[in-house]
N, C-alpha and C positions, 0 to 999 in steps of 0.2 A: 707405277712407282717413280718418284722424281729422283734425279741424281743430286747428291749432296754437293753443294758448291763450296763449302768451307774447306780450307786447307788443313786446319787442325781440328782434332776431335774435341767435342764439347763434353764436359763432365758436369754432372749435377752437383753443384756446390752451393749449399744453402748456408750462408754466413752473413752476419751483419757487416755492412760496408758503409763507406762515406763517399759522397760525390762533392767535389769542391768546384764551385762556379763563381768566379769573381771573388767577393768576400764572403760568400755564403757556404755553409756546410749543410749538405742535404743528407739526411739519414736514408739509407737504402738497405736492401737485402739482395744478395746475389741468388740467382736461380740456377744459372749454369755459367761455366767459365771455360775458355780455351786459351791457348798461348797468345792469341791475338785479339781476344774480345770477350765480352761478357753480356749477359742479359740480367738486368736488375729491376727490382721494383723500388719505387721511391715515393716518399710522401708528397713531394712537390715536383711537378713535371719540369723538365728542361726542354729546350727547343732543338729540333733537327739541326744538325751541323754545329751545335755548340761544342767547344773544346773544353773538356773538364779534367779535373784530377780525380783519380779513383784509387781507393785503398780499402783493404779489408780491415775491420776494426781490431781483430786480434792476431793478425799475421803481418809481419813486416814486408808486405808486397804492395807496391804502388805503381801507378802508370798514368801517363797522360793519354786521354782518349777522346775520340770524336763521337758524338751522338749520331748514329747512322739509322736508327729506327725508333719511333715513338708510337706506342700503342696504348690502349686502355689497360693492358696488363703490365706494361713496364717499358724499359728503355734498353735499346741495343747499343752497345759501345764497341768501337773498334780501337784497339790500343795503337798508339803511335809506333811503339816497338813491341816485340813479344815480351812476355813476362820473364823470359830468360835473359834478355839483353840488359 
């Protein structure tokens, strides 16, 4: 069993979301979210280390995030500040 490295617990949150990169809006869907990050699926891939805007489509929560993981399944985001800041 591997030790969890994350500081905050992840919650399965399946919600429509948006990623903003430059002038582009990229439709996405969250798979899981914590106070300091999220894993999302997106129609158009972004690059590792891109800094993006992230927000849920129907909830007034937004964050600036860095792309820390890109896989065939989706994109790992690390928020610049926690969602409570």
